[in-house]
N, C-alpha and C positions, 0 to 999 in steps of 0.2 A: 498557674503561670500563662495566663492570657493576656497580660499587658505587654510582654515582648512580642507575642504572636501578633496581637492587634496593632502594635507599633510598627511591626515590619510590614503587615498588610496594608496600613493606612500609606505609608511611605510608597509601597508598590502602586497603590491605587492611583496616587498622585502623578508618580512617574508615568503610568499607562495612559493617563488622560481619557480621551474618549476613544480608545482603540476597540476594534470589533472584538466582541466575545470577552470584554473586559471582566465582568463578573464569573464567567467560567473559568478564566485563568486564575483570578483571585480564590475561587474555591479549590482549585487544583492545588495551589500552593498552600493554601490553609491545611489541606489533607496531608501534605508533606511536612509542615510544621508540627502537626499534631503526632506524627510518626517520630518525629526528633524529640518532641517533649516527652513521649511515652519511654524513649530510650535513655534519657537524662533525669537524674534525680537531684540535679543542682536547683538551689533555692534563690540564688542571685539572678535578679533580673538582667542586669548588664551582661553578666556571663553567658546566661540563656541566650539573649540576643545575638552576643558575638557568636555562640555557637551555630544558631541559625544561619547567620550570614557566612560563617565558614563553610557550612553544608550547601546552601543553595546560591551564595552569592549575595551581593548587596541588593536593595531594592532598585537603586539607580543603574546598576549593572543589568539586572534582568529586564527592566523597563527598556534600556537601550537595546538589548537583544530583541526583544519583541518588536520596537519599532523598526529595526533593520529587517526583521523577518517579514512584517506586513508589507514593507517597502519593495520586496523581491517581485520580480514579474515571473509568474508560474509557467509562462508559455513554453519557454524551452524545456522544462522537464515534461510537461504534457507531450509534446511533440516527440520527445525521445522515447518515451513509452509506446506511444502509437507506432512509431517506426519500427520499434523492436517486435511489436505484436504482427505488423504487417509482414516484417521480415520472416518471423517464425512461420506465418502462413504461406507466405510467398514461396519460401524455401520448401515447405512440404508439399505444396502444389506442383512447384516446378520437378521436384523429386518423383512424385507421382506421375507425371506428365512423362518425363523421360523414361520412368520404367515401362511404361506402357507403348513407347514408341520405339525406343532402342534396346535391343537384345543384348546389352553389355552385361557380362557375367558379374562384374564388380558391383554394378549398379542393382542386380538382382539380389546378389548377396546382403548389400546394404539395406534393400526395402525389406527383404525377410527378417533380418535382425530387427529392424525397426518395428515391424508389424507384429513381432512375437513378444514385445514389450510395451503393449498400448497402456497399462496401468501404471508403469514408471514414467512414461511420457506425460500422462495426465497429471500426476503428482507433481512433476517437475514443472508443468504449466501452471499449476495451482500455485506454486512456489513463486514463479513469476509475477502473478497478481498480488501475492502477499507482500512481495518486495515492493512492487508498485506503491501499496498503500502505506508501507513502512517509510519509504523514502519521501513520499507526499506528507505524511505526519511529522517526521523528523524535520524536513526542509521548511516546511510552512506552518506547522503546529495547526491551531484552531483556524486559521485562515484556509487550511487546505482542504475542507470539507467539500466545497464547491467544486475546487480543482478535481478532486478525487471523482466526483460524478462525472463531470465532463470528460475526464480521461478515459474512465471505465466506458461510458457509452460510444465514445468515438473509438476506442480500442475494440470494442465488441462488434463493430461493423463487419470486419472480414469472418468472424465466426459465424455470424448470422448469414452472411452471403454464402459461405460454403454450405451450410445446412440447406439453405433454400436451393442452391444449384445441384446438391445431392438428392433432396427429397423429389425434385420435379424432373429428376433424371437428365438434366442438362449435362451433368457431368455423369458417364455412365456408371452404374452401380458395380460393375466388374472391375473398375479400376482400383476398388478400395477392398477387394478380396483379398485374405479372408476376414477383414476387419468388420465389413458392413453386415452384422447380425443384429438382430433384435435386442439383445443383451447390450451389445456395444452402442446402439442407437439410444437406448434407455440411460445408459451410463453417461453418454455424451450430454443429454438433456439435464441429468441431474447436476454433472459437473458445472454446466453453464449456469444453473441457478444458483449454485452455491458460490460462484466466483466473486459476486459483490460482496456478500459477506465475509469471504475471505480477505478481500481487500480491505474492508472496513476494520477487520481485527489487526491486520497489518498496520492500518493508519492510527489505530488508538495506540498501538505498542510504539510505533514511531514518535507519536505525539508526546508520550510519557518520556521517551528516550532524549526529548529535545528539551526537557526541563532539568 
C-alpha cells in the first residue's frame, strides 16, 4: 500500500514548500503512516488514503499548521521560562537570606522543612526543565531546537551564578547548612549536567504530541 502513502506525502511536500526541516517532517509523517498501514488490512487505495487523512488530517491542513507554527515568534515563551527560573532561584535566595537574618520561627520551620527534602525539590526542578522542552516541542515543533538551546543557556545563568558565589564563599557556606555537604555538591553537579538531556527528551515528546 505504498501508493496512498506516497500520494499523501507528495501532497504534504508540495504544501510545505521550502519550510525549514521539511525532509524531517516528511520522515516523521511517513513513520506515522507506516503505523496506520500496519494496523489496517484494507486493500482499497482510496479507502486507505481516506483512513490516513482521518487519522492525521489532510496534507493541506497539516501544511497550514506547520506554516503557522513556523511563523510564531518564540521570544515570549523563551522569556517566560527564563523568568520562571529566575523566580525559582530568586525566591530561594530571598528565603535563604531572610532565614539567616531574621529569627522568625515560621521562617525557620519553612527552611528546615525544605532542606529536609532536597531530593524531591531536585526532581521537581527537573520536571520544570522537562516541561520547558515539552512546551517548546509542542508549540514550535522542529523549529524549536534552536529556541530550546537559547532558552536553556539563558535560564542556566542563575544556576551557574549561585554555584560560583557559593564555591568562592561570596555567599557563606553556613547559610546553606545542613545542605552543603560533599554528597549534595556532587548531586547538584550531576543534576546540572543532565538538565539539557531531560529538556531534550521533553522536547522530543512535545514535538511528537504536536503531530
